[in-house]
ChimeraX commands (.cxc) that place a marker at each C-alpha (Angstrom):
marker #1 position 81.46,109.57,92.05 radius 0.5
marker #1 position 83.19,112.35,90.14 radius 0.5
marker #1 position 84.56,113.85,93.37 radius 0.5
marker #1 position 86.00,110.46,94.30 radius 0.5
marker #1 position 87.99,110.32,91.07 radius 0.5
marker #1 position 89.13,113.91,91.38 radius 0.5
marker #1 position 90.28,113.35,94.97 radius 0.5
marker #1 position 92.21,110.25,93.92 radius 0.5
marker #1 position 93.80,111.91,90.89 radius 0.5
marker #1 position 94.67,115.25,92.53 radius 0.5
marker #1 position 98.03,114.09,94.03 radius 0.5
marker #1 position 99.01,112.49,90.73 radius 0.5
marker #1 position 98.20,115.65,88.79 radius 0.5
marker #1 position 100.12,117.76,91.30 radius 0.5
marker #1 position 103.18,115.50,91.06 radius 0.5
marker #1 position 103.01,115.51,87.27 radius 0.5
marker #1 position 102.91,119.30,87.17 radius 0.5
marker #1 position 106.27,119.69,88.94 radius 0.5
marker #1 position 108.99,118.31,86.63 radius 0.5
marker #1 position 111.79,118.72,89.14 radius 0.5
marker #1 position 114.27,116.43,90.79 radius 0.5
marker #1 position 114.09,118.60,93.89 radius 0.5
marker #1 position 112.01,116.88,96.53 radius 0.5
marker #1 position 108.98,118.86,97.64 radius 0.5
marker #1 position 109.61,117.82,101.25 radius 0.5
marker #1 position 112.57,120.20,101.28 radius 0.5
marker #1 position 110.08,123.05,101.59 radius 0.5
marker #1 position 109.06,121.71,104.99 radius 0.5
marker #1 position 112.54,122.49,106.35 radius 0.5
marker #1 position 112.46,126.02,104.92 radius 0.5
marker #1 position 114.10,125.43,101.55 radius 0.5
marker #1 position 112.66,126.64,98.27 radius 0.5
marker #1 position 115.21,126.22,95.49 radius 0.5
marker #1 position 112.83,127.52,92.82 radius 0.5
marker #1 position 112.39,130.84,94.65 radius 0.5
marker #1 position 116.05,131.02,95.70 radius 0.5
marker #1 position 115.41,130.74,99.44 radius 0.5
marker #1 position 118.25,128.63,100.81 radius 0.5
marker #1 position 119.08,128.20,104.47 radius 0.5
marker #1 position 122.52,126.60,104.40 radius 0.5
marker #1 position 122.15,124.97,107.81 radius 0.5
marker #1 position 119.07,123.02,106.78 radius 0.5
marker #1 position 118.90,123.00,102.99 radius 0.5
marker #1 position 122.30,121.62,102.10 radius 0.5
marker #1 position 122.05,118.41,104.22 radius 0.5
marker #1 position 118.47,117.89,103.02 radius 0.5
marker #1 position 119.47,118.36,99.37 radius 0.5
marker #1 position 122.47,116.02,99.76 radius 0.5
marker #1 position 120.19,113.41,101.35 radius 0.5
marker #1 position 117.72,113.74,98.47 radius 0.5
marker #1 position 120.53,113.40,95.89 radius 0.5
marker #1 position 121.94,110.35,97.66 radius 0.5
marker #1 position 118.52,108.69,97.71 radius 0.5
marker #1 position 118.16,109.34,93.98 radius 0.5
marker #1 position 121.65,108.03,93.07 radius 0.5
marker #1 position 121.46,104.90,95.20 radius 0.5
marker #1 position 117.93,104.20,94.02 radius 0.5
marker #1 position 119.21,104.36,90.46 radius 0.5
marker #1 position 122.14,102.04,91.32 radius 0.5
marker #1 position 119.79,99.53,92.95 radius 0.5
marker #1 position 117.53,99.64,89.89 radius 0.5
marker #1 position 120.48,98.86,87.62 radius 0.5
marker #1 position 121.50,95.98,89.89 radius 0.5
marker #1 position 117.99,94.51,89.75 radius 0.5
marker #1 position 117.95,94.78,85.95 radius 0.5
marker #1 position 121.32,93.00,85.85 radius 0.5
marker #1 position 119.97,90.23,88.11 radius 0.5
marker #1 position 117.05,89.71,85.73 radius 0.5
marker #1 position 119.37,89.73,82.73 radius 0.5
marker #1 position 121.66,87.19,84.46 radius 0.5
marker #1 position 118.66,84.92,85.01 radius 0.5
marker #1 position 117.89,84.99,81.31 radius 0.5
marker #1 position 121.53,84.36,80.52 radius 0.5
marker #1 position 121.61,81.33,82.82 radius 0.5
marker #1 position 118.44,79.90,81.24 radius 0.5
marker #1 position 119.72,80.44,77.69 radius 0.5
marker #1 position 123.14,79.05,78.62 radius 0.5
marker #1 position 121.63,75.84,79.97 radius 0.5
marker #1 position 120.36,74.94,76.50 radius 0.5
marker #1 position 122.37,72.30,74.62 radius 0.5
marker #1 position 125.60,73.77,73.29 radius 0.5
marker #1 position 125.56,76.75,75.66 radius 0.5
marker #1 position 127.37,77.72,78.82 radius 0.5
marker #1 position 125.66,79.36,81.77 radius 0.5
marker #1 position 128.96,80.34,83.43 radius 0.5
marker #1 position 128.80,83.99,82.30 radius 0.5
marker #1 position 125.25,84.27,83.65 radius 0.5
marker #1 position 126.34,82.90,87.02 radius 0.5
marker #1 position 129.22,85.39,87.14 radius 0.5
marker #1 position 126.89,88.26,86.21 radius 0.5
marker #1 position 124.43,87.17,88.90 radius 0.5
marker #1 position 127.18,87.00,91.52 radius 0.5
marker #1 position 128.49,90.47,90.72 radius 0.5
marker #1 position 125.00,91.97,90.45 radius 0.5
marker #1 position 124.10,90.67,93.91 radius 0.5
marker #1 position 127.39,91.95,95.31 radius 0.5
marker #1 position 126.73,95.34,93.70 radius 0.5
marker #1 position 123.20,95.46,95.10 radius 0.5
marker #1 position 124.45,94.63,98.60 radius 0.5
marker #1 position 127.18,97.27,98.35 radius 0.5
marker #1 position 124.71,99.90,97.10 radius 0.5
marker #1 position 122.26,99.11,99.91 radius 0.5
marker #1 position 125.00,99.13,102.55 radius 0.5
marker #1 position 126.46,102.40,101.33 radius 0.5
marker #1 position 122.97,103.92,101.25 radius 0.5
marker #1 position 122.36,103.00,104.88 radius 0.5
marker #1 position 125.79,104.33,105.90 radius 0.5
marker #1 position 125.26,107.61,104.05 radius 0.5
marker #1 position 121.71,107.91,105.41 radius 0.5
marker #1 position 123.06,107.48,108.94 radius 0.5
marker #1 position 125.75,110.13,108.36 radius 0.5
marker #1 position 123.31,112.62,106.83 radius 0.5
marker #1 position 120.77,112.10,109.61 radius 0.5
marker #1 position 123.54,112.63,112.19 radius 0.5
marker #1 position 124.66,115.85,110.48 radius 0.5
marker #1 position 121.21,117.18,109.62 radius 0.5
marker #1 position 119.69,116.43,112.97 radius 0.5
marker link #1:1,2 radius 0.2
marker link #1:2,3 radius 0.2
marker link #1:3,4 radius 0.2
marker link #1:4,5 radius 0.2
marker link #1:5,6 radius 0.2
marker link #1:6,7 radius 0.2
marker link #1:7,8 radius 0.2
marker link #1:8,9 radius 0.2
marker link #1:9,10 radius 0.2
marker link #1:10,11 radius 0.2
marker link #1:11,12 radius 0.2
marker link #1:12,13 radius 0.2
marker link #1:13,14 radius 0.2
marker link #1:14,15 radius 0.2
marker link #1:15,16 radius 0.2
marker link #1:16,17 radius 0.2
marker link #1:17,18 radius 0.2
marker link #1:18,19 radius 0.2
marker link #1:19,20 radius 0.2
marker link #1:20,21 radius 0.2
marker link #1:21,22 radius 0.2
marker link #1:22,23 radius 0.2
marker link #1:23,24 radius 0.2
marker link #1:24,25 radius 0.2
marker link #1:25,26 radius 0.2
marker link #1:26,27 radius 0.2
marker link #1:27,28 radius 0.2
marker link #1:28,29 radius 0.2
marker link #1:29,30 radius 0.2
marker link #1:30,31 radius 0.2
marker link #1:31,32 radius 0.2
marker link #1:32,33 radius 0.2
marker link #1:33,34 radius 0.2
marker link #1:34,35 radius 0.2
marker link #1:35,36 radius 0.2
marker link #1:36,37 radius 0.2
marker link #1:37,38 radius 0.2
marker link #1:38,39 radius 0.2
marker link #1:39,40 radius 0.2
marker link #1:40,41 radius 0.2
marker link #1:41,42 radius 0.2
marker link #1:42,43 radius 0.2
marker link #1:43,44 radius 0.2
marker link #1:44,45 radius 0.2
marker link #1:45,46 radius 0.2
marker link #1:46,47 radius 0.2
marker link #1:47,48 radius 0.2
marker link #1:48,49 radius 0.2
marker link #1:49,50 radius 0.2
marker link #1:50,51 radius 0.2
marker link #1:51,52 radius 0.2
marker link #1:52,53 radius 0.2
marker link #1:53,54 radius 0.2
marker link #1:54,55 radius 0.2
marker link #1:55,56 radius 0.2
marker link #1:56,57 radius 0.2
marker link #1:57,58 radius 0.2
marker link #1:58,59 radius 0.2
marker link #1:59,60 radius 0.2
marker link #1:60,61 radius 0.2
marker link #1:61,62 radius 0.2
marker link #1:62,63 radius 0.2
marker link #1:63,64 radius 0.2
marker link #1:64,65 radius 0.2
marker link #1:65,66 radius 0.2
marker link #1:66,67 radius 0.2
marker link #1:67,68 radius 0.2
marker link #1:68,69 radius 0.2
marker link #1:69,70 radius 0.2
marker link #1:70,71 radius 0.2
marker link #1:71,72 radius 0.2
marker link #1:72,73 radius 0.2
marker link #1:73,74 radius 0.2
marker link #1:74,75 radius 0.2
marker link #1:75,76 radius 0.2
marker link #1:76,77 radius 0.2
marker link #1:77,78 radius 0.2
marker link #1:78,79 radius 0.2
marker link #1:79,80 radius 0.2
marker link #1:80,81 radius 0.2
marker link #1:81,82 radius 0.2
marker link #1:82,83 radius 0.2
marker link #1:83,84 radius 0.2
marker link #1:84,85 radius 0.2
marker link #1:85,86 radius 0.2
marker link #1:86,87 radius 0.2
marker link #1:87,88 radius 0.2
marker link #1:88,89 radius 0.2
marker link #1:89,90 radius 0.2
marker link #1:90,91 radius 0.2
marker link #1:91,92 radius 0.2
marker link #1:92,93 radius 0.2
marker link #1:93,94 radius 0.2
marker link #1:94,95 radius 0.2
marker link #1:95,96 radius 0.2
marker link #1:96,97 radius 0.2
marker link #1:97,98 radius 0.2
marker link #1:98,99 radius 0.2
marker link #1:99,100 radius 0.2
marker link #1:100,101 radius 0.2
marker link #1:101,102 radius 0.2
marker link #1:102,103 radius 0.2
marker link #1:103,104 radius 0.2
marker link #1:104,105 radius 0.2
marker link #1:105,106 radius 0.2
marker link #1:106,107 radius 0.2
marker link #1:107,108 radius 0.2
marker link #1:108,109 radius 0.2
marker link #1:109,110 radius 0.2
marker link #1:110,111 radius 0.2
marker link #1:111,112 radius 0.2
marker link #1:112,113 radius 0.2
marker link #1:113,114 radius 0.2
marker link #1:114,115 radius 0.2
marker link #1:115,116 radius 0.2
marker link #1:116,117 radius 0.2
view
């Protein structure tokens, strides 16, 4: 039983021990930024792809939070004496932002995969 828990918790402990934004999968293409080993032909596109995934993931997270906040604003605005117009506008722009972030992610992912091979 103890080995079952240790085998389940080993990947979590390993991930928690590396407080880096650098993706560990970059080592599979021959890049080790902590040791200073950088192969410009493979490391730079992989690092740019990792950074793009991080930035667009953050943008999508913000858009989802704004969609949730717009839902609350619509509900509160529908009470007597309130207006839900600002919530509807926020929802519209949050959905547009989410669609633009997702579209730009797929475009950039396509470009990086075409450059990186």
